[in-house]
C-alpha positions, 0 to 999 in steps of 0.5 A, a space after each residue: 391917465 397918460 404921461 410922457 415917459 423921457 427916453 433921452 440920454 443923460 448929460 455927462 455932468 448929470 451923470 456925475 451928480 447922479 452918481 454922487 446922489 447914489 454914493 450918498 445914499 449908499 454911505 448912510 446907515 441903513 443897517 445894509 437894508 437899502 435894496 436898489 430897484 433903479 440904480 442905472 441911467 438907462 431910460 425909460 426915466 420916471 424916477 432917477 433912483 429907487 429903492 426898498 427900505 424895509 417895506 417902504 419904497 422910494 423914488 428919487 428925483 435929483 435936482 441941481 439947486 443951482 439950476 445949471 444941470 437938469 436930469 431926464 424925466 418930469 415931476 408928473 411921472 415921478 409922482 404918478 409911479 411913487 403914488 401907484 406904488 404906494 411909495 415915497 416921491 422924494 426929491 434930492 437937492 444936490 449942489 456942486 461944491 468945489 467941483 463935487 456934487 453933494 446934497 445941498 441939505 445936511 443929512 439928507 438920506 
């Protein structure tokens, strides 16, 4: 099976959204067990963020719920890498409120 892998640069606004998503995940109480696998905005992009928590792998795709900012990559590649690694494909809905990005669903992460 063949998938297109996005090699594009990201917009400044998506970078801000991405940083807020990563900070949010870091701020959750994971007892120091969250280990980042992909935590940079360097292409190629199958997922936006990925990490290991104990013996489980999580692959995160960030979505702007208002649709004003789009990130690189596509849903097919994101799901494929999660499935191929026996991990969890998670969509993280983000929203810009009062000029700052935050998860649109309370308690996400």
